[in-house]
N, C-alpha and C positions, 0 to 999 in steps of 0.2 A: 524931534520930540523926545524928551527923556522918558524913561520908564514910568516915572511918577506922574507925568502929564497924560499918559496914555489912558484913554477911556477903557473901563473894564470890559466893555462889550467888544473891544477890538483885540483883546488878548487871546481870543480863541482861534489862532491862526493855524492850528494843526489838527489832523485826525490822529488820535492816539490809540494804538492797538496794543493791549498787553496780554500775554499768555494765551495766544490763539492756538487751539489744538484740533482744528477741523481737519478731517482726513489724515494726511501725513505730516501736518505742521507740528513742530516740536516746541511748544511754548514760545511762539514767535512774538516779539515785541518790536513794533516799528512806529515811527512818527512821520506822517505824510503831510507836507505843506499844502495848505488850501490855496485856491486860486492859482495853482501852478499845474504844469503838465508833468505827471509822474509816470515813468514807464517801468513795468515789472518784467525782469528778464530771468533767464535760467533754463536749463535743459527741460525737455518735455517730461512732465511728471514730477517736477521739483516742488510743486505746491503753489505756483503762481495763482491759478484759478481758485484754489482753496482759500487763499488769503483775500483775493480781490472780490470774487463772486460769492464764495461760500461763507465768508466772514463779514466783510465791510458792507457789500451791497445787500446781502441777505438780511442783515440786522436793520439796515435803513428801511428796506421794504416792509419788514415785519412791524417796525415802529409806526410807519405811516398807516399800515392797515389797522393798527390798534386804535388810531384816532377816530375810526368810523364806529357807528353804533353796532351793537352785537348783531342786529338784524342784517345789516349790510355785510358784516364780516362773514355771515353764513354763506354768502354767494361767492366769496373770494377764495383763491387758493391759500392754504394755510401753511405757515412755516414754523418750525420749532426754533428756539433760540440757538444760534451757533455756540459751539463750545469755546468760550473765550472769557477771560477774567474781567477785563475792562475795555470798553469801547467808548471813547469820548470824542466830542466835536464832529459827530456825523452830520452830514446834510442830506437832503433828499437825493436819492440815487436814481438815475435813469440808466437802465441797462440796455446796451445795444450789443446783442450777442449774435452768434452765427447760426442759431436755430433756423432751419429752413422755415419759410413762411408756411402757414397752414395750407396743406395741399387740398383745400376744398375745391371741388370742380367748379364752383360758382365764383371763385375768387380770382380777380385779375389785378394787374399792377394798378389799374385805375381805381378799382373798388378798395384796394388795400391802402391807398394813399389819399383818399378823399378827392382826388382830382375828378373822378367820375361824378361825384355828388355835385361839384361846382358846374361841370359841363351840362348836367341834366337841368339845373336851374337856368343856365344860360339859354339852352335850347327852348325851354318852356316859355321864356320871356320873349326871345327874339326870333325863334324859328317860324318860317312861313311854309305851309299853313300852320296855324296854331292848333295843336291837337290835344292839349290838356296840361295837367300839372307835371312837375318833375317826375312823378311816378310813371308817367306815360313813356318816359325814355329809359326806364330801368328794366334790364333784362331779368331781374329777379322778382318782378311783380307781375302776376298774371291778371288778365282782364276778367272781370266777373260782374254779373248783374243778377238781380233777383227782385221779386215782388211778393207781397203777401199781406195777410191781416195780422195786426199786433193787438194784444189786449193791454190796456193801460188802466191803472187804478186812479180815479180822480174823485176827490170829495166823497169817498165811501162808495162810489159806483164804478162798475167795470165798463169801460167804453172800448168798442172795437174800432180800429182805424186801419185804413189801407196805406201801406208804405211801400216805396220801391227805392232801390239804391243801385248804383253802378260804379265800378272802379275801372278806370282805364289804365292798364299796365303796359309795359313795353316788351313783355316776354313773347318770344316767337312761339306760337301755339304748337308748332310741329315738334320742335326739339326741347320745348320747355326751358328755353334759356341756357341750354348746355352748349349749343353751337354744333353738336354732332348728333347723329341718330345712330341707333344700333340695330343691326339685323342679327337675330339669333338663329344659329344653325341647329335645326331640330334634331339632326342625326347625332349631335353631340349631347343632347339631353337624355335620350333613351335609345335602347336597342329595340326596334319595333318587331323583331321576331320573337321576343320574350313577353311574358305577361308581367304585370307589376309584382306579383308574388315571387316570380322567378328572378327578380332583381333587374328589371328592364331599365330603371332610372340610373343614369351615370353622373348625376349632379352630386358634388361632394356634400356629405351630410344628410342626403335624402335616402336613408336606408329604411327597409320595411320592418326593421326590428323595433324602432322607436315610435315616437308620436306620429310621424308621417305615415307609417304603416297602419296605425290605428285609424287615422283620418281617412286614408285612401280605401281601406277595406270596409269602413263603416259608413261612408257617405252615401252609398247607394246610387251614385251617378253613373257608375260603370262597374263591370265585373273584373275584380282584380286577378282572376285566373285566366282571363282571355288575352291572347297575344294582342299587342297594341295595333298591329297592322289590320286586325279584324274589327277594330272599333268602328261604330257608325260615325257619321259626321258630327252628330250631337255629342256622342261620348268623347270624341277627340277634342271638340270645342270645350267641353266641361273640364277635361284633364288639363288643357293648355291655357284657356282664356277666361274661365268662369270668374265673375266678379265675386268679392267676398260674400259668403252666404253662411248664415248661422245653421249649424247642424247639431244633432245630439248623438253621441256615440257612447254606448254602455252607461247611459245616464249622466254623461258629462257634457256640458255645453262647450262646443268648439266652433271655430270659424274655418270654413273651407275656402280656399282660394286657388285659382288656376296656377300652373307652374310659372308661366311667363311673367304675370304681374308680381308673383312672389320673388322671382329672381331679380326683376327690375328694382324692387324695393330693397332687397337684402344685399345685393351685390353691385348692381350697376349704378346705383345712386351714389356710391362711394368712389373715392379716387382709387384707381386701379392699384397704385403703388402702396396704398395703405392696407391692402387685403393680405390675408395670410398666404404663404407661398402656394399651397395646394389649390386654394380658391382662385388665386391670381392666374395660375396655370390653366385652370378650367375656363376662366373668363377669356383669356387670350386665345384659347382653342375654340370656344363656342360662339364668341361674339365678334362681329365685324363692325368697327366704328367707321362711319363715313361722314363727310361734311353735310350738314343739314341742307337739303335742296331748296327749302323755302327762304331761309335767311342767309344762305351762303356762308354760314359759320359766324355771322355777326351777332347771333343770339337775339336780335331785336325783331319786333313785329314790323309788318309792312308800313303801318302808320308812323311808327317811330323813325323809320328810314326815309319817309317821304317829306318830313319837315326839315327845311334847310336854312342855313345862314350863309349868304354869299356862295350858293351852290354846293355847300359842304353839309352833309348830314352828320348826325352824331356818330354813326357807324364809321364814316370816312375819318372823322376826327380821331376816333379811338385807334384806327388802324395806321394812322400816320406815325412816322418816327417822332418821338417827343420833341426833338430839336426843331423839326419842321412845324409841329403843332404850336410851339412857343411863338414862332414867327407869325403864324396865322392869327393867334390870339392878339399879338401886338398890333396887328393891322385892324382890329375891330375898334371902332370909336363910338361907343354908345354911352352917353352921360347917364342914362337911366340905370345902368348896371355897373357903373364905374368901380365901386369898391370890390364887387365880385370879380371883375376882370383883373383887377390889380392883384388880388389874392391868388387867382388861378395862374396869373403870369409868374408870380413869385414861386409857386409850387413847381411849375414846369421849368423855370430857370434853375431851381435847386437841382432838379434831375440832371440838367446839362452840366451844372457846375461840379457835381459830384462824380461826373463821368458816366452817367447812365442815359445820356441823351439818345443813345441808339435803341433803347427799348421802345415799345409802343404800349399804349394804355390797355389794349385788349390782350396783352400777353398773359396767359394763365400764371398765377402766382406760384403754383407748384413747379413750374419749369425754371425758376430762377436758381442760380447756383448759390452756395452759401454766402460768398462774398457779395453777390448782387442783392440778396435779400437783406444782408446786413446794411448795405448802403441805402436800400429803399427805406429801411426803418429810420435811418439817419435823417431823411428828408423832413420828417415831422419836426425834428428838433432844431434844424438849422435856422428856421425863421422865428424860433421861439424867443419871446422877450424875457424869459426867466433868466435870472442870474443867481450866483451863489448856489448852484446845483452841482452835484457830483455826477459827471458822465463817466460811465464805465464801458470801455470798449474791449472786445475780445479779438485780437489780431485784425485790426481794420484793413490791413494791406492784403488780406487773402484775395487771390484772384485778380490782383492788380499788377499790371505791367510796370516796370521801373518808371516809365514815363508818367503813369497815373499816380504813383506813390507821392510824387511832389504835390499833386493837388490835394491828396488826402491829408498830407502834413499841414497844408495851409488851412484846411478845414478844422483840424484839431487845434491849431494855434488860434484860429478865429474864435472857437468855443472858449478857449482859455482866456483870451483877451476880453471877453465879455464879463469876466469875473467869475468864471466857473472853475471847479476843481476837475481836472480831466485825468482819469486813471486808465492806462492802456497796458494790456498784456501783449507783448510783441517780441518777435524774434529777428526782424529784419533790421540790420544796422542803419539803413537809410532813415528809419523812423526813430530808432533809439537815440540817434544823434540830436534830435530836436528837443529832447527832454530837459526840463529844469532840474529834475531829481530822478535818480535811478535806484531801484531796489532790486538786488540780484539774489535769487533764491537758489538753493542747491545744498551741497555740491553735486549730489547725484540725483537719481530719480527714485520715486517710491520711498521705501524705508531709508534709502541713503540720502534723501533730500529733506526738505521741510525745515531748513534753518536759513537765516539771513546771512549771506556771504559778504555782501557789500551794500552800503547805503551812501549816496553822495552824488557828485556830478558825473557827467559823461567822461570828462577828462580824468577824474579819479578812477572810473571803471576801467579805462584803458590800461592803467598801470597797476591795477589792483591784484593781479595774479590769480583772479578767479577764472573758471573755464570760459565764461562769457568774455572777460577781458582778454584772455589769450587769443581767442578766435575772432575778436572784434574786427581786426583789420585783415583777416584772412582773405586772400583773393585767389580764386582758382586760376590755373594757367591753361592755355589752350594745349590740346594734345599734340605731341610730336608728330605722330602719324595716326591716321584714322583707319578703321577696319574696312574691308572690301565687302560690299553687299553680296548676298547669295542669290538675290532675285528681287522682284519688285511687286508691290501691291498696286494695281492700276485703278485709279479713280477717274471716271470719265463723266463730264457733264453734271457735276454736283451742284444742285440748286437749293438745298435746304436753307430755310431762313434767309440770310442776306447773301448767300454765296452766288457769285456771278458765273454760272456755267464753268465751274473749275475743273481743269484736267491736271492731274498730278500723279507722278509715280513715287510711291513711298518705298524706299529701299528696305529689303528684309534682311534679317541676320545681323543687323547693326542697331545702335542706339540712336533713335530719331527723336529730335525735339520739335514740337509744333509750337511756334511762338506767335506773338502779335498782341496788340493792346486789347484790353477787355472789350468784348463785343465785336472783334474783327472776324469771327466766324470759325475759331479753332474747334470748339465743341461741335458745331454744326457739321464741320467737315468730317471729324472723326466719328461722331455718333451716327450721322446720317449716312455715311458711306461704308463704315465697317460695322458689321453686325456681330454680336456675340453669338457663339455657336461653334461650328466645326473648328476646333483648335484655336479659337479666339476668346480671350478672357478680357472683359471690360471691367476695370475696377474704379468706381467713382466714390464720391464722398457722401452718397445718400445714406440716410439712416439705416441702421441694421434692424431687421425685424426681430424684436426680442423683448421679453418682459423683464421686470426687475428680478425674475428668477434666473434669467440667462446670464452667463458669465463667460469669460474667455475659454474656460475649460469645456463648457457645453457647446459653445458656438463653433470651436475649431475641431470638435470631435475628439479632443484630448481625454475627456473623462472616460470614454469607452475603454481604451487599453488600461487606464489606471484602475477602473472598477474591476476589470478582468484579473489584473495582477493581484489586487487585494483578495478577490474571491478565491483565486487559485491557491494563494499562500495559506489562506485560512480555512479552505474547504467549505465555503458557504456560497450562496448565489449572488451574482453581481448586483441585482436590484437593491440589495441592502445598502450599497454604497452610493445611491443616488438620493439627493435631498428632495427630488421631485417624485420619488417613488416609495418603495417599501421602507427605506432607511430614514424617512423624514421624521423629525421630532413631532410627536402628536399634538403638542400644545400650539406650536406656531405653523404647523403644516410644512415645515422645511424652509420657511422664509427667513428664519433667524431673528425676525422682529415681529412684534404684534402691533398691528395698526388699530388705533382706537379712534373712531370718528366721534368728535364731541360736538356735532351739529355746528352751531355758529362759532364755537371756540376753535382754537388751533387743533387740528387732528394730530395725534402724536404717535410716533413709532417708538415703542419701548423695546429694548433688547429682551428677548424671551428668557424668562428666569430658569425655565427647565433646562434648556440646552446652552444657555449663556451665549446665544448668538452663533453657536456652532452648526445649527441647522439639522443635526442628526440625533437619533435616539441614543441614549446612554449606552445601550447594549452594543450598538454598532461601533462605538468609539473604543471598545475593548479589543477590536481586531487591529493588528498592526502590520505594517510592511516596512521593513528596514528601520524599525524602531519608531515609526510615525503613524498616527492614526489618520483617517481620511480628512478630518477637519484641519489637521496641521498641514497636510499636503496642500489643501486648497488655500491656506493662508500664505503659502510660499510665493515668492515672486518667480517670474519665468526663469531668471538667472539661477536662483537657488534650486528650483525644481530640475533644471537642466543637469546640474551637478548630481542631484539626488538620484535621478532615474538613469544616469549615465553609467554608474558602476555599482559594485557591491550587491547586496541582497535584493535591492529594489530595481536592479537593472531591467528596464523595459524599452527595448529598441523602438517600438511603435510610438510610445509617448515621447521618447527622446527626439525622434525625428521632427515631430510637430513643434516641440519646444525650441529646437534649433531654428526652425523657420521663424517662430515668433521673435527670437532674439535677433535673427538676421534683419528683420524689418525695423529693429530699434525699439521693440516693446519689452525689453528685458526687465523693466521695472514694474510691469503690470502684475498684480497678484492674480492667481488663477481663479479666485472666487469673487473678484470684484464685479458688481452688477454692470451689465453692458450699458444700462441707461446712463451711467456716469462717464462714459468715454467722450472725448472731443471728436470733431469731424476728422481730423488727421489720424487720430488713433483708430477710428472705425475703418478708415480706408486701409490702414496698414494691417489691421487684423484680417480684413477681407483678402488682402494681397497674400498674407501668410497662408490663408486657407486655400487660395487658388494655386499656390506654388506647387501643390502636390499633384495638380491635374496634368493630364497629358497635353497641355496647350503648347502651341508653337508661337503664337503672337500674344503679347501682353500690351494692353492699352491702359495707361494710367493717367488720371486726371489730377494734376498738381500733387504728386505724392509728397512734396516737401512741406505741405500745409502743416503748421503746428510743430515743425522740427527746428530744434536749436541748431545754430551754425555747426556745432560739433557733431550733431547727428546727421547732418546733410552728407558728410563725408562717408558715413556708414552706408547710407542709402545708395550713394553712387557706387560703392563697392559691391553692394547687392545687385544693382542693375548690371554692372560689369560681369558679375558671375553668371547672371541669367543669359546675357548675350554670348558669353564665352561657352556656355553649355549648348549653344546652337539655337537659342530662342531669338525672336525678334521683339524688341521693346520700343513702343511708341509712347512718348510722354508729352502731354499738354503741359507746358511749364513756363513760369515767369522768372524762376530763380536763375540768376546769371551763372551760378556755379554749375548747374545742370546743363545750361546751353553750352558752356565752354567745354564740358566733358563729352558732349554728344559727338557722333560721327557725322551726322547730317542734320541740317536745320531746314524746316519749311516755315517761312515767315509769312503770315497773313496780314493784310492791311489794305491801304496805308492807314486808314482810320478805323472808326467803329461804325456799326450800323450800315447805312447805305454808302458810307465813305470807305467801307471795308469790303470783305468778301472776295478779295482777289489775292493771288499769290504774288508777293512782291520780291521774294528771294527764295531760291533753292540752292543748297550747296553746303560746303563744310563751314564750321564756325570760323576757321581762319580766313576764308574768303569773305565771310560776312563782315568780319572786323576790318579787313583790308578795304572793302568797298564802302563801308559806312553809309550805305545808300538808304537804309531804313531806320526808323526809330529804334528798333531792337538792335540794329547794328551799332548805332551811336552809343547806346547804353552799355552794350557788351564791350565795345572798344574802351570806353571809359573805365569799365570794371576791371578788365584784364590789364589795362593801363601799361 
């Protein structure tokens, strides 16, 4: 068809971006073909996420939100328009990122993917005996009943009628649908030899100086000057268990409540991992969690467990491995619920197809790894009949064994072939290879990146002379000789999750890689058998606890020596150089931006006019160190700061040591003042690793440290691991990257499959032996890789 015959509606085949300046992008302009698979490559920190997520996806989401009424927009998260001149040809964007699924204690894989909702309907229709509506099978609905008189206005008269109601829920009454009960150790709550006024309470935040002191001394239920061990039974009951009671203290109406229900509500109803560190430490010290004795951890009431289909209750169905559950559902032939069975079948088959068949529906959502939660989110979209949508993926191969990457590639191509635009941020050559179009950003990271180095085909990328092109066909080689272990860490009879009574000796003093397909039991083996503590540091990819005020400088403790150096040089106190303390700009309280909440309109963050986003009072910026003020130091990248604090007037050995470690783990491009909330999973893990490297640990356990690393950065990481081992440490890595496997001294391979097809050790030995034997999936892929 010639250009003149083409319908005008078909001429919009490109997403055009002009002049994007989000984060470190330097006026980037690109044209991305629609209905094709485009992969964005480049070193970590080169601006890939800023372009794909921060510009294209963010604007698409914002425009969709603007189609809703102002009332609805009031309930939605609000976004400011990205800093870009022109964005044309956008389509609806569906973002599938690596954010961990909400770690709500009530959320399971089943509830997060709607599979539970379908099962509940199925059991309410087919279960024998019939016990009620789908609610009767939900562990989040409590049973409740009541009766009483209601007044109704009818025809000008008030009529009283008697009404009663009852709701049958499936929640286990003992554990309230949590699956575990907690026993609180009273000795950790208070010291019974002291009185309340002497500070008997040892619960964080419960001091006698504040509101609690006022309530305890004014409630009159007990004498705050009497030691707790001398309390009568009634006084002790009032202190610990009293139900909420209205009291008046100094003319103010307050509510008094016993300590235990108060702790239950404020601390124990939340996910332990989301608590602040000092509260988490208290909960771990004072509370023992055990499986609920009534429901055996299934979270369901006795009635919900008694109703069965073909001898299987809903609790049994949720605890089955999903691949088995799919088979069971396939065997149900009930024309009355045929459409339901078909949809349930598709959902369960998607789990298997995407490589998550080893999970069970009752697995708490908070325990999934970043890669697993990303793939769980994908399940929603696989069966979708939407086309002409833009799917945006953030490193979909994270946590995948080379064997599983093949399947992921097929899924991405399947989405594209339906007529969708698929945008993928990716580092693994196995996935870059399948792209129709590649955009390479760089050349460096942070301020050295943010420009487009190459656009075109994979073939063009290979010969383009960019960093990605140079390293594209890099293949690690097996080591000539491996190190000799200095000892062994003995694991005996490990049975966590799917492990089958595993006995293994993990050699110490060398670099050990633990490998195997996703779901084979690697994390279960390491986390279940090696506990952090005496000389052992576990570094995972979990979120860092920190607000938008935290940044690499505060998190790593780097700000401390810097503040002291500034204070010493200028003869003033260190607190002035903290944006969270005395030096903060009074207008924005040291945040650098002012958040304005516009109710239903987009809330906006405007750069503070007083400090121009520098976060400090003007008077503080007059103090210099080595010719720089504190805000200029925080704007430096790690690499620049390393040079700055290394020599000359600003020489600060304590700061330099921390910066060295940050550069070592490949974070030289991060700026010291960048908010922690903007870091990716791999960056969070590496910043934790840098922080832990200062500790007196002898064993380091890392969970996929190559996540989010460009091929060029993987070499640096291997150098770092080698330095750790050579300094006498033991390094154990859970890893899928073949370059790390080839570089290891010893490999422990789990498998042969995932879930109950895994959980066994299928190989122990050196990488060379694994390649020679080719007896396992890992062996085959490693052999092909070192080729």
